[in-house]
N, C-alpha and C positions, 0 to 999 in steps of 0.2 A: 165561291157565288157569295158563302155565306161572309155577313161584317164582323170579322171579330173587334170591336171598338175595347182592350183591354191590354193589359203590357205582359208578355213572353214573360220565362223565367229569368231573361236575362235583363230585366226591367223596360224593352222595348215598345215599345208602341203599335200595334198591328193592326191597322185599317184595310177591311177591301180585301181580304189572303185567301186566293179557291185552294192552295197547298204550303200545310203544315208540315215545315223543315222538322225531323228526330236528327238528332238533336241542337240544330242552331237555334230554333225558336221555341223548344221547348226543352226540356232535358229529359223527360221520359214520356214512355209513350202513350203513359195513362194520363196525364197533361194535356197531350195533344190533343187526345181522342175528346177529350170533355173543352177543349178549346174550339173543338171544328163543331161547321154549321153544316148543315143537308146541301150534299152539291160538293165539300171539302174533299178533298187526297190527304191523308197524312203518310205523309213519306220519310219514310225511313233509312237512314242512310248507310250505305253499304258497310259492313264489321258484324260483330260478335253484340247486343246487349243481351246484360240478363235484368228481365222483367219479369214477374209475374201477375196472377188475381188480378189483370188488367179488365173490364168490365164494358157494357156500353148496351145502352137501349135507347130501342126503335131511333136511330140515327141511318139516314143514311148516307152514307160516305164511302172511301174508298181507303182504306188497309192499303200502301204498300208497300215492298224494298226496292234495294236496284236492282240490278241485274249487271251479269256476267255479259262482255261480247257475246258469248254463244246462247241468251237467251236465258240463260239458269241462275236462281236466285244469288246475289252479294250481300243479302241480308240473312240474319242465325239471332233467331230469338231462345234464347238458354231456360225454360223453366224455375229451372234449379227442382225437377223432382216435385214441383208444383204447380197449379193449374195455369197455363196463360193467358187464354183468354176465355170469358163468362160473354157470350153476350146475350139478350131477350129482346126476338122482335117479333113486336104483338102487332104491330100497326101495319095494315094490309099494303099501304106507300114504303115500308119500307124495303130499301135495297143497297146492305150491307154486301160489298166486296174485299177480296182476302183475297190479293196477289203476291207471288215473286218473294214470299218467304219461307224460311229454313224453319221449319219449328223442331227442336229438341230437346231432349232430356225433359223432359215434365211428365207428372200425372195428369193425363186430359190437356192436351194440348189446347184442342177446342167445343166448350161444347154449349149447343146454341137450343134457344129455349122457344117453340114457336108461340104460343099463346100464353096468356093470364089462365092460370088454375081456375080463376073464379068466374071467367067472364070469355068463358072457350069459345074457339068460331066454329059455323055450323058447317064450313067447306073449306076444304084449303087453300080455294082463290082470294080466302081472307085473310088469309099468311103474309106476315113477313117473306122477303126472300135472300138468304148465305149464298153468296157466289163465291168457290175456290178455285182460284184459278193459279198454275202453275208454282204450288205449293209443296216443301217436300217434307214428311214428318218420317222425323229420323228417332233413333235409342230412346222415344217415350215408353213410359208404361203406365197403363190403365185405356182410355182406349185413346186415339188418337185423334178423332173430333167423332164425336156426339153430337144425332140430331135428336130433341124432342118435340115431335110433330111442330116442324120449322122445315116451309120448302127450299131449297136446294139444290145449286148446279156444281157440278164438283167436275173440270174441267184439268187435263192438263199435269195430273197434282200423284207426286209419290209417296209410297209410306212402303219404308225400310227399316227394316229390325225393332217391329215394336212389339211389346208382348203384353197381356192383356188376359182375364179369366173369359171372357167372352167379348170379341170384336177389336180386336187388338189396332186395326186400321183404322174401322168403322163402324158404327153401330147404332141404324135408325129406328126410331119408336115411335111408333102413330100412323095412319093412311096418308100413305106420300103417293 
């Protein structure tokens, strides 16, 4: 639903695009997220992608991998022992969906911050929402998923062979 009146990394013009394909439209996940508008889907091709330090602030988009015939994730993001995703979800209207991904070999696969420390919400209803669906977190160090005062839904996710001092699978802080 977002309009992108710009060129992708291949120099091709994109307009009125609802699904942004990585690596077809943009070479990296970060470039695709930067180009996305509210309501868009960033679709990451099957296979292994080596990318870390991906950040997003207050966009209501879906970040999705492809799936195998059995529904399991066919898209893997390898973080090379760095954080893969850093989400800042301050706005109440923000709904970020992350689905159909295997996140592996990262230090903190996903860190989600739910409010601006300079302007904290008065209730959890004022926070944005992060939805994790059909994701596999494997062979990560640090926390696989860390939520700091962020509303969230975790559905059909697997946490396998992750290590951390505390919260190797999930670490959630704040009033949820």
